[in-house]
C-alpha positions as CSV (number, residue, x, y, z in Angstrom):
1,M,-153.4,-107.4,58.5
2,T,-151.5,-108.1,55.3
3,D,-152.6,-107.3,51.7
4,P,-153.4,-110.4,49.6
5,T,-151.0,-110.9,46.7
6,I,-152.2,-111.4,43.1
7,P,-151.2,-114.8,41.8
8,S,-148.7,-114.6,39.0
9,D,-150.9,-116.6,36.6
10,Q,-153.5,-113.9,36.5
11,T,-153.2,-111.1,34.0
12,T,-154.8,-107.7,34.1
13,A,-157.2,-106.3,31.4
14,E,-154.5,-103.8,30.5
15,D,-152.1,-106.6,29.3
16,P,-153.6,-108.3,26.2
17,P,-152.1,-111.7,25.3
18,K,-149.1,-111.3,23.0
19,D,-150.2,-114.2,20.7
20,Q,-153.5,-112.5,19.6
21,P,-153.4,-109.9,16.8
22,G,-154.4,-106.4,17.6
23,V,-157.0,-104.2,16.1
24,C,-156.1,-100.9,14.4
25,L,-157.5,-97.9,16.3
26,R,-158.1,-96.0,13.1
27,C,-159.6,-98.5,10.6
28,G,-160.5,-101.3,12.8
29,A,-158.7,-104.0,10.8
30,S,-157.5,-106.9,12.8
31,G,-153.8,-107.8,12.5
32,P,-150.4,-106.7,13.7
33,V,-150.4,-103.1,15.0
34,G,-147.6,-101.0,16.3
35,D,-147.0,-99.6,19.8
36,D,-149.4,-96.7,19.0
37,G,-152.2,-99.1,18.0
38,F,-152.3,-98.4,14.3
39,C,-151.7,-100.9,11.4
40,A,-148.9,-100.2,9.0
41,K,-151.2,-98.8,6.3
42,C,-152.7,-96.3,8.8
43,E,-149.3,-95.4,10.3
44,K,-148.1,-94.5,6.8
45,A,-151.3,-92.4,6.1
46,L,-150.9,-90.5,9.4
47,E,-147.2,-89.8,8.6
48,Q,-148.1,-88.4,5.2
49,A,-150.9,-86.3,6.7
50,C,-148.4,-84.7,9.1
51,L,-146.0,-83.7,6.3
């Protein structure tokens, strides 16, 4: 018995489409987010808070 393979045209829920903007995890604003999930404004605020 062999395992069925996943067709290459299907994506998992863990891989969001690259053409859609993300949502900031901190403020909830939609738009470009970094690898950590925060928008540029929130990234700057978090960096300042850590100083």
